[in-house]
C-alpha positions, 0 to 999 in steps of 0.5 A: 491447510491454508494457502496464501498469495502475495500481490504487489500494489502501489498507493499514494496520499498527499498527507502521509505514508500511513494514509497511503498504506491505509487507502491502498489496503482499503481499495485492495479490500474491495476486490480481495478477501482475507487480507492478512497483512502488508509489507511496505517495501518502498516509500517515495516522497514526491517534492517541489523544487523547494523540497516541500513534500507534495505526495507520499507513494508506497509500494507494498506486498499484500498477503491474503489467504486463498479460499 
């Protein structure tokens, strides 16, 4: 029988949402083993006063199998 755990993380990128997700998962994988997937449940765009996007931020839940 497998047991899974879910943790919530935040990550950001100046280039894209996809890059924010990838960098967040890569950083998480440095200390968490057996990552199975991630659910992105929130996306935020940080903007200038003119409306230009300066940074993308994601909040996601990462699922991994416990040994």
